[in-house]
C-alpha positions in Angstrom: -0.7 15.4 20.8 1.0 12.8 18.8 3.2 14.3 16.1 4.6 13.0 12.9 7.5 14.4 10.7 6.9 12.9 7.2 10.0 12.6 4.9 8.5 12.5 1.4 11.1 11.4 -1.2 10.6 12.5 -5.0 12.6 11.1 -7.9 13.8 13.2 -10.7 14.0 12.9 -14.5 13.5 9.5 -15.7 13.9 8.1 -12.2 11.7 5.7 -10.3 10.9 4.1 -6.9 14.6 2.9 -6.8 16.1 6.3 -7.1 16.8 6.5 -3.3 18.1 2.9 -3.3 16.8 -0.5 -4.8 14.7 -1.0 -1.7 14.7 2.7 -0.7 17.6 2.1 1.6 18.7 5.8 1.6 15.3 6.9 2.6 15.0 4.4 5.4 18.5 5.2 6.5 17.9 8.9 6.7 14.6 8.5 8.5 16.4 6.4 11.0 19.0 9.1 11.6 16.4 11.9 11.8 14.3 9.7 14.2 17.2 9.1 16.6 17.9 12.9 16.6 14.2 13.9 17.0 12.8 11.4 19.7 9.7 13.5 20.5 8.1 12.8 17.2 7.4 9.9 14.9 9.5 10.1 11.7 8.2 8.3 8.7 9.6 8.0 5.2 7.5 7.7 2.0 8.5 7.7 -1.6 6.4 9.2 -4.3 5.6 6.3 -6.7 7.2 6.4 -10.2 5.6 9.2 -12.4 6.1 10.0 -16.0 8.6 12.7 -16.3 7.0 14.3 -19.4 4.3 16.8 -20.0 3.6 20.0 -18.2 5.5 20.5 -15.0 2.6 22.1 -13.3 0.3 19.3 -14.1 2.8 17.0 -12.4 3.1 19.2 -9.4 -0.8 19.1 -9.1 -0.8 15.3 -9.2 1.7 15.1 -6.6 0.0 17.7 -4.4 -3.2 15.5 -4.5 -1.2 12.4 -3.5 0.6 14.1 -0.7 -2.6 15.6 0.7 -4.2 12.2 1.0 -1.0 10.9 2.7 -1.2 13.7 5.3 -4.9 13.6 5.8 -4.5 9.8 6.5 -1.8 10.4 9.1 -3.9 13.4 10.7 -6.8 11.0 11.2 -4.7 8.2 12.6 -3.2 10.9 15.0 -6.7 12.1 16.1 -5.9 15.7 15.3 -8.9 18.1 16.2 -7.9 21.0 13.8 -5.2 19.7 11.3 -5.4 22.9 9.2 -4.9 25.2 12.2 -2.8 23.1 14.2 -1.4 20.2 12.2 0.1 17.2 13.9 2.1 16.3 10.7 4.9 18.3 9.2 6.4 17.4 5.9 10.0 17.6 4.5 9.9 17.5 0.8 13.1 15.6 -0.4 13.8 15.7 -4.2 16.6 14.4 -6.2 17.4 16.3 -9.6 14.1 17.4 -11.1 12.3 16.1 -8.1 13.7 19.1 -6.2 11.9 21.4 -8.6 8.7 19.5 -8.2 9.2 19.8 -4.4 9.9 23.5 -4.6 7.0 24.2 -6.9 4.8 22.3 -4.5 5.8 24.3 -1.4 5.5 27.6 -3.3 2.0 26.6 -4.5 0.8 25.5 -1.0 2.2 28.7 0.7 0.8 31.0 -2.0 -2.9 29.9 -1.5 -5.0 32.5 0.4 -7.3 30.9 3.0 -10.8 30.6 1.9 -12.1 33.4 4.2 -9.6 35.9 2.7 -9.9 34.9 -0.9 -10.8 37.8 -3.3 -13.8 37.6 -5.7 -11.4 37.8 -8.6 -9.5 34.5 -8.7 -6.9 35.9 -11.0 -5.6 38.2 -8.3 -4.6 35.3 -6.0 -1.1 35.1 -7.9 1.7 36.2 -5.5 4.6 38.1 -6.7 8.3 37.9 -5.4 8.5 40.3 -2.5 5.0 40.0 -1.3 3.9 38.0 1.8 3.4 34.4 0.6 0.7 33.5 3.2 -0.4 33.9 6.7 1.1 30.6 7.6 -1.9 28.4 7.4 -0.4 25.8 5.2 -1.9 22.4 4.6 -0.2 20.2 4.3 2.4 22.0 6.3 5.8 22.0 4.6 8.6 22.2 7.0 11.4 22.2 4.5 12.5 21.4 1.0 15.8 19.5 0.9 17.1 18.9 -2.7 19.7 16.5 -4.0 21.6 17.9 -6.9 18.7 19.8 -8.3 19.6 22.2 -11.1 17.8 25.2 -9.6 19.7 27.5 -11.8 20.3 25.2 -14.9 22.7 22.4 -15.6 26.3 23.2 -15.7 27.8 23.4 -19.2 30.5 20.9 -18.2 27.9 18.1 -18.3 28.0 18.5 -22.1 31.5 20.0 -22.8 33.7 17.5 -20.8 32.0 14.5 -21.9 32.0 15.5 -25.4 35.7 16.6 -25.4 36.6 13.2 -24.0 35.4 11.3 -27.0 36.1 13.9 -29.7 39.1 15.7 -28.5 40.8 15.3 -32.0 37.7 16.5 -33.9 38.4 20.2 -33.3 36.9 21.1 -36.7 33.4 19.9 -35.3 33.5 22.2 -32.3 30.9 25.0 -32.4 28.4 27.1 -30.3 25.7 25.3 -28.7 22.1 26.5 -29.5 18.4 25.3 -29.5 18.0 22.4 -27.1 21.4 23.2 -25.5 20.0 26.3 -23.9 19.0 23.9 -21.1 22.7 23.5 -20.3 24.1 26.8 -21.5 21.5 29.5 -21.2 22.4 31.0 -18.0 26.2 30.5 -18.5 26.3 32.3 -22.0 24.5 35.2 -20.3 26.9 35.5 -17.4 29.9 34.9 -19.8 28.6 37.9 -22.0 28.4 40.1 -19.0 32.0 39.2 -17.9 33.4 39.6 -21.3 34.5 35.9 -21.5 34.7 33.7 -24.4 31.7 31.6 -25.0 32.1 27.9 -24.7 32.1 25.4 -27.5 30.2 22.1 -28.2 31.2 19.0 -29.8 29.6 16.0 -31.6 27.5 13.8 -29.5 29.3 10.9 -27.9 28.9 7.4 -29.1 26.3 5.1 -27.8 27.1 4.1 -24.2 28.9 0.8 -23.2 26.7 -2.1 -22.2 27.1 -1.5 -18.6 26.0 2.1 -19.0 23.0 1.1 -20.9 21.9 -0.8 -17.9 21.7 2.4 -15.9 19.9 4.2 -18.8 17.4 1.4 -19.0 16.5 1.9 -15.3 15.4 5.5 -16.0 18.4 7.8 -16.1 18.2 10.2 -19.0 20.5 13.1 -18.4 23.4 11.6 -20.1 21.4 11.1 -23.2 20.0 14.7 -22.9 23.5 15.9 -22.9 24.6 13.9 -25.9 21.5 15.2 -28.0 22.1 18.8 -26.7 25.7 18.6 -28.2 24.2 17.3 -31.4 21.5 20.1 -31.6 24.3 22.6 -31.4 26.4 21.1 -34.1 23.6 20.8 -36.4 22.5 24.3 -35.7 26.0 25.4 -37.0 25.6 23.3 -40.1 29.3 22.1 -40.0 29.2 18.7 -38.4 26.5 16.6 -40.1 29.0 14.5 -42.0 30.3 13.1 -38.6 26.7 12.0 -37.4 24.7 8.7 -37.7 21.5 10.2 -39.0 19.4 7.2 -37.5 20.9 7.6 -34.1 20.4 11.3 -34.0 16.6 10.9 -35.2 16.1 8.3 -32.5 17.6 10.5 -29.9 15.9 13.6 -30.9 12.5 11.8 -30.8 13.3 10.6 -27.3 14.4 14.0 -26.1 11.6 16.0 -27.6 9.1 13.8 -25.9 10.4 14.9 -22.6 11.3 18.5 -23.3 8.1 19.9 -22.0 9.0 18.7 -18.5 12.7 19.6 -18.5 12.1 22.6 -20.7 11.9 24.8 -17.5 15.7 24.4 -17.2 16.1 26.6 -20.4 14.1 29.5 -18.9 16.5 31.4 -16.8 14.1 34.1 -15.5 11.8 31.4 -14.3 14.6 29.4 -12.6 15.8 32.6 -10.7 12.3 33.5 -9.6 11.7 30.0 -8.1 14.8 30.2 -6.0 13.8 33.7 -4.9 10.5 32.5 -3.9 11.9 29.7 -1.9 14.4 32.0 -0.1 11.4 34.4 0.6 9.4 31.3 2.0 12.4 30.5 4.3 12.5 34.2 5.5 8.7 34.6 5.9 7.7 31.3 7.3 10.7 29.4 8.4 10.6 26.8 5.6 14.0 25.2 5.2 15.6 25.3 1.8 18.9 23.7 0.8 20.6 21.9 -2.1 23.2 19.2 -1.7 25.0 19.4 -5.0 27.6 16.9 -6.3 31.2 17.9 -7.1 33.8 15.6 -8.7 36.7 14.8 -6.5 40.0 12.9 -6.9 38.9 10.6 -9.7 38.5 13.6 -12.0 41.3 15.8 -10.7 44.0 14.0 -12.6 42.5 15.0 -16.0 44.8 17.3 -18.0 43.5 20.9 -18.1 42.1 21.5 -21.6 40.2 24.1 -23.6 37.1 22.8 -21.8 38.6 22.9 -18.4 40.0 26.3 -19.0 36.5 27.7 -20.0 34.5 25.9 -17.3 37.0 25.8 -14.4 38.1 22.8 -12.3 35.1 22.8 -10.0 33.1 20.2 -12.0 29.4 20.0 -10.9 26.2 18.8 -12.3 24.4 22.0 -11.3 25.1 25.6 -12.2 25.9 27.2 -8.9 24.5 30.4 -7.7 26.8 33.6 -8.2 25.1 35.4 -5.1 24.7 34.3 -1.6 20.9 34.9 -1.4 19.9 31.8 -3.2 19.5 29.5 -0.1 22.0 27.2 1.3 24.1 25.1 -1.2 26.3 22.4 0.3 28.8 20.5 -1.9 28.7 16.7 -1.8 32.0 15.5 -3.2 32.3 12.1 -5.0 35.9 11.0 -5.2 35.1 8.0 -7.2 32.9 9.4 -10.1 34.7 10.3 -13.3 31.9 12.5 -14.8 29.3 14.9 -13.6 26.3 12.6 -14.7 27.8 9.6 -12.9 28.2 11.4 -9.7 24.5 12.7 -10.0 23.2 9.3 -10.4 25.2 7.5 -7.8 24.5 9.9 -4.9 22.6 7.3 -3.0 24.8 4.3 -3.8 27.3 3.7 -1.0 29.6 1.6 -3.2 29.7 4.3 -5.8 29.8 7.4 -3.6 32.5 7.5 -0.9 30.8 10.4 0.4 27.6 8.6 1.1 27.9 8.8 4.9 28.7 12.5 5.1 25.8 13.2 2.6 23.4 11.3 5.0 24.8 13.2 8.0 24.5 16.7 6.3 20.9 15.9 5.2 20.0 14.7 8.6 21.6 17.8 10.3 19.5 20.1 8.0 16.2 18.4 8.7 17.0 18.4 12.5 17.7 21.9 12.5 14.5 22.9 10.6 12.2 20.7 12.8 13.6 21.8 16.2 10.8 24.5 16.9 7.9 24.9 19.0 5.9 22.3 17.1 8.5 19.7 18.0 9.0 20.8 21.6 5.3 20.5 22.4 5.3 16.9 21.4 6.1 14.2 24.0 7.5 10.9 23.6 4.9 9.3 25.7 2.3 10.3 22.8 4.2 8.2 20.3 3.0 4.6 20.0 
């Protein structure tokens, strides 16, 4: 039987079709690497078209599932598969950057949680699956072989994304430092809880950074929004404390808040710690029960940031500067660091993952991703395919 391994790429918050390269260079490069390592199957790369990163996350997942289903059905028909739901010829690796990784995880969980029609109970509300219960009997369609995330904040965004950047611009304005609240829970929620448990001092926030330089505006106009989210998160905390309003440009803050609030429903899941942890637990369970791969390649700043003098922020946050909050326990799937020795801040490293000129670790990142996909895909499904069946 002709078999196909489909690599499906999903962009993140305010991303687009060019997230994985202006002409999908990274996607095509990774597909070529995987294809050379898995010669018995046909390896194809597709990128989910640009979608609006606002509104309800689950509605976004539902739209993506419909799109993916149509893609897989077309391939199954082309392969002439007799029983695609029982013995599919197509298996899919969902590859998401940033929030795209959460869309990928939610998709995998929702597909695996569905009970086959012959086993569905009369009460539809009882279909929901709790952590610890078997996810499915293995009849997934489309069949998800793995979820590979790139810098996805499965456990929230690191507080340093706000703190380090804000301190760089307002290091002398110590009177404006105050605890974050409100919107900043997206960045601080899980960290504050952990700090309270450890008896550590809670981190502080600063005034928002000034408008980005013209060259940085170009990136933002192409869709990247985390920097702006971080800026307004700092502003929200300062306003809540009531001591920093005099330092702010009211018009700029109003514009920023309007922009952020229109997208909060989509990224708001990053502020719900219990939901974040449950999603990770269910992906770990999916890996254990059905062998669905699960990994997150997260960025960490390297040499370009190491020369920065240790400050209050550095002392509170530590010197391991990442975009994502990292798991404190080992049972959270596979997390591999992707060091960027050129990037000077967390958001820059996050955005430049797939740009060889801006990420010296691009080649290693590609190899790590390829090795994971190959490991997940070398199974009975792969071994029963033959090169002769591939056109």
